[in-house]
C-alpha positions as CSV (number, residue, x, y, z in Angstrom):
1,M,11.8,-22.9,-28.7
2,T,9.5,-20.7,-26.6
3,R,11.1,-21.3,-23.1
4,R,8.9,-21.1,-19.8
5,V,8.7,-19.6,-16.4
6,V,5.9,-20.1,-14.2
7,L,4.7,-19.0,-10.5
8,L,4.5,-21.8,-8.1
9,G,1.7,-20.9,-5.6
10,Q,-2.2,-21.8,-4.4
11,G,-4.9,-19.8,-5.0
12,I,-3.1,-17.4,-7.1
13,G,-5.4,-16.3,-9.8
14,Y,-5.2,-12.8,-8.7
15,S,-1.2,-12.4,-9.6
16,A,-0.1,-9.6,-11.5
17,S,3.2,-11.2,-12.5
18,P,2.2,-12.7,-16.1
19,A,1.8,-9.5,-16.9
20,I,4.7,-7.9,-15.6
21,H,7.2,-10.6,-16.7
22,N,5.7,-11.2,-20.2
23,A,6.1,-7.5,-21.0
24,A,9.6,-7.8,-20.1
25,F,10.4,-10.9,-22.2
26,A,8.9,-9.1,-24.8
27,V,10.5,-5.7,-24.6
28,A,13.8,-7.5,-24.5
29,G,12.8,-10.0,-27.5
30,I,13.2,-13.0,-25.5
31,D,11.0,-16.2,-26.3
32,V,9.8,-17.0,-23.1
33,E,6.6,-17.3,-21.4
34,Y,5.5,-17.1,-18.0
35,S,2.2,-18.3,-16.6
36,L,0.8,-19.5,-13.6
37,C,1.2,-22.9,-11.7
38,D,-1.5,-23.0,-9.2
39,I,-1.5,-26.4,-7.4
40,G,-2.0,-28.2,-4.4
41,A,1.0,-29.3,-1.6
42,E,1.1,-32.8,-3.1
43,E,2.0,-31.4,-6.7
44,V,5.1,-29.3,-5.4
45,M,7.8,-32.1,-6.1
46,R,6.6,-33.0,-9.3
47,A,6.5,-29.2,-10.2
48,V,10.0,-28.4,-9.0
49,E,11.1,-31.5,-11.1
50,E,9.5,-30.5,-14.3
51,I,11.5,-26.8,-13.6
52,R,14.8,-28.7,-13.9
53,T,13.6,-29.4,-17.7
54,A,14.9,-27.7,-20.6
55,D,11.9,-26.0,-21.2
56,Y,12.4,-24.0,-18.1
57,L,14.6,-20.9,-17.2
58,G,13.1,-21.2,-13.9
59,A,10.2,-19.9,-11.7
60,N,9.1,-17.8,-8.8
61,V,7.4,-19.0,-6.0
62,T,4.9,-17.4,-3.5
63,A,2.6,-19.2,-0.6
64,P,2.4,-21.5,0.6
65,Y,5.4,-22.7,-0.8
66,K,8.2,-20.6,-0.1
67,R,9.9,-22.9,2.3
68,T,8.9,-26.5,0.4
69,V,11.1,-25.2,-2.4
70,C,14.2,-24.8,0.0
71,S,14.7,-28.6,0.4
72,L,14.0,-29.5,-3.2
73,V,16.9,-27.3,-4.6
74,D,20.6,-27.8,-5.1
75,R,21.8,-24.9,-4.2
76,R,20.5,-22.0,-2.0
77,S,21.8,-18.2,-2.2
78,D,23.1,-16.3,1.0
79,D,19.6,-14.7,1.5
80,V,17.7,-17.9,1.3
81,Q,19.8,-19.5,3.8
82,R,19.3,-16.6,5.9
83,L,15.7,-16.7,5.4
84,G,14.7,-20.3,4.8
85,V,12.2,-19.2,2.3
86,A,12.5,-18.3,-1.4
87,N,11.0,-16.6,-4.0
88,T,12.9,-17.6,-7.1
89,L,14.2,-20.9,-8.6
90,V,16.6,-20.3,-11.4
91,H,17.4,-23.5,-13.7
92,I,21.3,-23.3,-15.0
93,G,22.6,-26.6,-16.5
94,A,21.4,-29.7,-14.6
95,Q,20.8,-27.5,-11.4
96,L,17.9,-25.3,-9.8
97,I,19.5,-22.6,-7.5
98,A,16.7,-20.6,-5.2
99,Y,17.2,-16.8,-4.3
100,N,14.9,-14.6,-2.4
101,T,14.5,-10.9,-4.1
102,D,11.9,-10.3,-1.8
103,L,14.7,-9.2,1.2
104,A,16.1,-6.5,-0.9
105,A,12.6,-5.6,-2.7
106,V,11.0,-5.1,0.8
107,R,14.1,-3.0,2.2
108,E,14.1,-0.6,-0.4
109,E,10.3,-0.1,-0.4
110,L,10.8,0.5,3.8
111,A,13.7,3.0,3.4
112,D,11.7,4.6,0.9
113,L,8.7,4.8,3.2
114,L,10.5,5.9,6.3
115,P,13.8,7.2,6.1
116,Q,13.9,7.2,9.7
117,T,15.3,3.9,11.5
118,G,14.5,2.5,14.6
119,G,11.0,2.2,17.2
120,T,8.7,-0.5,17.4
121,A,7.5,-2.9,14.3
122,V,4.6,-5.0,14.4
123,I,4.6,-7.3,11.2
124,L,1.1,-9.2,11.1
125,G,1.7,-12.5,9.8
126,A,4.3,-15.3,10.7
127,G,5.1,-16.7,6.9
128,G,7.7,-16.1,4.4
129,A,6.8,-12.7,3.8
130,S,6.8,-12.0,7.1
131,A,10.3,-13.5,7.7
132,A,11.6,-11.1,4.6
133,V,10.0,-8.1,6.1
134,Q,11.6,-9.2,9.9
135,A,15.2,-9.4,8.1
136,A,14.6,-6.1,5.7
137,L,13.6,-4.0,8.9
138,A,16.6,-5.7,10.9
139,D,18.8,-4.6,8.0
140,L,17.8,-0.9,8.7
141,G,18.2,-0.7,12.0
142,W,14.9,-1.9,13.5
143,R,15.6,-3.8,16.8
144,D,11.9,-4.0,18.4
145,L,10.4,-6.3,15.9
146,R,6.7,-8.1,17.2
147,A,5.7,-10.8,14.4
148,I,2.3,-11.9,15.9
149,D,0.5,-14.6,13.7
150,R,-3.0,-15.0,12.8
151,G,-3.9,-17.5,15.6
152,H,-2.3,-14.8,18.8
153,W,-4.1,-11.3,17.5
154,A,-6.3,-11.3,20.3
155,G,-3.8,-8.4,22.0
156,I,-2.9,-6.7,18.7
157,E,-4.8,-3.2,20.0
158,D,-2.4,-2.8,22.4
159,E,0.7,-3.7,20.3
160,L,-0.4,-1.3,17.6
161,G,-0.8,1.1,20.6
162,V,2.9,1.5,20.9
163,A,4.4,0.7,17.2
164,D,5.5,3.0,15.1
165,L,4.9,0.9,12.0
166,V,2.5,-1.7,11.3
167,V,3.3,-4.0,8.3
168,N,0.6,-6.7,6.9
169,A,2.4,-9.6,5.5
170,T,-0.9,-12.1,5.4
171,P,-3.1,-12.1,2.6
172,I,-6.0,-10.2,4.4
173,G,-7.4,-7.7,1.8
174,T,-6.2,-9.5,-1.3
175,G,-9.3,-9.2,-3.6
176,S,-11.6,-7.3,-0.9
177,D,-12.2,-4.6,0.9
178,E,-11.1,-6.2,4.1
179,S,-8.5,-4.9,6.5
180,P,-6.7,-6.7,9.1
181,V,-6.7,-3.6,11.2
182,P,-9.7,-1.6,12.1
183,P,-9.5,2.2,10.9
184,A,-9.8,3.2,15.0
185,W,-6.3,1.6,15.5
186,L,-4.6,3.4,13.1
187,R,-3.1,7.2,13.8
188,P,-1.0,9.6,11.6
189,D,2.2,8.5,13.8
190,L,1.6,4.9,12.8
191,A,3.1,4.2,9.8
192,V,1.8,1.2,7.5
193,F,3.2,-0.9,4.6
194,D,0.8,-3.4,3.5
195,L,2.0,-6.3,1.1
196,V,-1.4,-6.7,-0.8
197,Y,-1.5,-5.5,-4.1
198,R,-4.7,-6.1,-5.6
199,P,-6.7,-3.6,-5.0
200,S,-3.8,-1.1,-5.0
201,P,-4.4,0.9,-2.7
202,S,-5.7,-1.7,-0.3
203,R,-8.2,-0.7,2.5
204,L,-5.5,-0.8,5.1
205,V,-3.5,1.8,3.0
206,R,-6.7,3.8,2.1
207,D,-7.7,3.8,5.9
208,A,-3.7,5.0,7.2
209,R,-3.7,7.6,4.5
210,A,-7.2,9.0,5.8
211,T,-5.3,9.8,9.1
212,G,-2.5,11.4,7.5
213,A,0.0,8.5,8.1
214,P,2.5,7.4,5.9
215,A,1.3,4.5,3.9
216,R,2.7,2.1,1.2
217,G,1.2,-0.8,-0.4
218,G,2.5,-4.1,-2.3
219,A,2.9,-3.0,-5.6
220,G,6.0,-1.5,-5.7
221,M,7.8,-4.6,-3.7
222,L,5.9,-6.6,-6.1
223,L,8.1,-4.5,-9.1
224,R,11.1,-4.5,-7.5
225,Q,11.6,-8.5,-6.9
226,A,9.9,-9.1,-10.0
227,A,12.8,-6.8,-12.1
228,A,15.5,-8.9,-9.9
229,S,14.1,-11.9,-10.6
230,F,14.2,-10.7,-14.4
231,T,17.6,-10.4,-14.1
232,L,18.6,-13.9,-12.5
233,W,16.9,-15.7,-15.2
234,T,18.3,-13.9,-18.0
235,G,21.4,-12.0,-16.7
236,L,20.0,-8.7,-18.4
237,P,18.9,-5.3,-16.8
238,A,15.3,-5.3,-16.1
239,P,13.3,-3.1,-18.5
240,M,11.4,-1.1,-15.5
241,G,9.3,1.3,-17.5
242,P,7.5,-1.5,-19.6
243,M,6.9,-3.4,-16.3
244,R,5.6,-0.8,-14.5
245,E,3.4,0.3,-17.3
246,A,2.1,-3.4,-17.3
247,M,1.7,-3.3,-13.6
248,R,-0.4,-0.4,-13.8
249,R,-2.4,-1.8,-16.8
250,E,-3.7,-5.0,-14.3
251,L,-3.4,-3.0,-10.8
252,G,-4.8,0.7,-12.0
253,A,-2.8,3.6,-12.3
254,S,-3.0,4.6,-8.7
255,A,-0.7,1.4,-7.8
256,D,2.3,3.2,-5.8
257,A,5.4,2.2,-7.5
């Protein structure tokens, strides 16, 4: 019997996750199909209940349901308890367990981008991805964290003027040539981490690199969190090489992961 894993979210047709995970399952010789479950808010409870059936290994969860699913599971990992958001559901027996594989992935990406710690970080957005970014930065020793939701961006130029790092934890730039930060506000000593991975690199990352600033897109985070999810579902080490190759077929060879 072919088992299933789905990505729960809304407006997720851009996702590269099916390509990455189906490549991993194929290489591992596991009969599992990964697909998108693009649903409205009124359908989330029904979708989570379906994941409890024998057909499913579990699910990934993306915006806007990372907080919603936390109240619909039987157990929550320590990271989920800490953040209040989950991106991975694992079906074991009659239970669903919620995990957050974003946190470790973001922490590793930030450590690669900026070996030094401290200073001021501005995080654009206040959703589930922003929560993982803030926790990762705190773990890495950053103490001045300024998360700004999209309704309060009027003074963002001043905030960026004193920042050492800006993180885009919003969907702005996904599938487009938009950027949440005008190029004139970027500078060589303002590092950029953009969670957007399609296109890869995003406009924000390209603009930052043009100034000489260290900048990284979301492809590496996507790959790292996917690998951790794969291991949670299967108990097997993730086949990183084939997963990276599948991701680059989707996003292009310039995807920075």
